[in-house]
LUMMI-728008 format. One record per atom (N, C-alpha, C): x negated, y, z negated. Coordinates in steps of 0.02 Angstrom, whole numbers, plus 50000, padded with zeros to 5 digits. Atoms other than C-alpha are relative to their C-alpha. Example, Ala and Ser with C-alpha at 12.3 -4.5 7.8 and 13.67 -1.06 7.14 Angstrom:
BEGIN
499554994150000/493854977549610/499555006050000/500424994150003/493164994749643/500395005549963/
***
This chain:
BEGIN
500614996850016/501594982249293/499544999850062/500494999749945/500284987749422/499334997949972/500665002450021/498644978249403/499535000550060/500504999549948/497104982449505/499364996649976/500605003750015/495594971049509/499475001950051/500544997949955/493894975549582/499454994649998/500525005149993/492594963149647/499625001450065/500404998549940/491184963949774/500254996250061/499745004049944/491834949649884/500504994949973/499575005650018/493104935649884/499744993650032/500325006049975/491854922749945/500064994449949/500025005850045/491544905849862/499585001849939/500374998650062/491034908549681/500464999849940/499625000550061/491584907649501/500445006049985/499614994050013/492124925749478/500555000850051/499504999649946/493024925249645/500584995349987/499485004850016/493974909749591/500435002449943/499634997450058/494464917549425/500455005850021/499594994349976/495054933749510/500604997550040/499465002749959/496064923649636/500544996749957/499515003450044/496874912949501/500395005049958/499654995050041/497274927849390/500505004050041/499574996049956/497984938049534/500624995950021/499435004349980/499064923449595/500484998949942/499585001150059/499694920149418/500435006249986/499644993950017/500154938249385/500525002050053/499514998349949/501004940949553/500604995349995/499445004650010/502054925349518/500445002149940/499634997550058/502574933649354/500345006750014/499644994049980/503214948749450/499615006549999/500414994050002/501764960849433/499775001950070/500284997549938/501114971649576/499244999649995/500725001250004/499324966249610/499645002950060/500454997649948/497954974849709/499304997549983/500705001950007/496224967549735/499605004650046/500454995849961/494884979849791/499344996350006/500645003449990/493354971849869/499555004450043/500484995649968/491774979749936/499824998050071/500195002149933/491534969350093/500555001750051/499544998049947/492444970850259/500644995850001/499365003449997/494224965850297/499984993750043/500045006049959/493664952850423/499724994049960/500235005450044/492904942750278/500614997449962/499405002950031/494354931550229/499834996949933/500125003050066/494534925550048/499874992450006/500145007250002/493804908350012/500584996349966/499455003050037/495184904449886/500665003150023/499344997749977/497034905949925/500225006149959/499734993950030/497774923149889/500725000650023/499294999249984/499664925349881/500095006050047/499904994449952/500244936250028/500315006249967/499724994250035/501134947549902/499465004449970/500554996350029/499434953149838/499705004750053/500304995049956/498754969049917/499244999549992/500735000450000/496914966349963/499735005950040/500284994049969/495954982350001/499254998850009/500715000849984/494254981050087/499695006950009/500334993549995/493094995950062/499475000250055/500485000649946/491854989650193/499365003949986/500624996550017/490334996450100/499414995349993/500565004750007/489274980650101/499704997950067/500245002249934/488954979450288/499295002150014/500674997549985/487334989250285/499464996449960/500505003250042/486474979450147/500354995049955/499715004850047/486764964250037/499915002349929/500114997250066/486154974449889/500565005049985/499424995850014/487694982449808/499805007349987/500214993250014/486764997649741/499805003750062/500204996949937/485975001149909/500605001250045/499404999249959/487654998649995/500405006249978/499644994150026/488465011749882/499645006450021/500384994149979/487065024049916/500075001250075/499914999349928/487195020650103/500695002950017/499324997649987/489075023550097/500065007449982/499994992950020/488855040050003/499655004250054/500384996449948/487545045450131/500415000750064/499604999849939/488665040850278/500595004749993/499434995650011/490165049850202/499795007349998/500244993150004/489175065550162/499775002450069/500254998249934/488355065450334/500585001350048/499434999149954/490035063650424/500385006549985/499654993850017/490745078650329/499615006150023/500414994449977/489285089450383/500065001150075/499964999649926/489565085750568/500665002750023/
***
């Protein structure tokens, strides 16, 4: 089974620990796991993530720590780049 999980970051925190534990458990059971996170790929996970897990970084939090503002900034940047 393909399982995709979405979270803002994989920093130190309760939700991050739960996502890491769930993903590691399911990949050990033979499932294909992808974690999508909003921060950049240079931000390494705080908790151990099995190398079999595909971690995708959207890199949309670099402009602001506010998630809503980051999404709006990303939309603006994408729309602006298509106009040029």
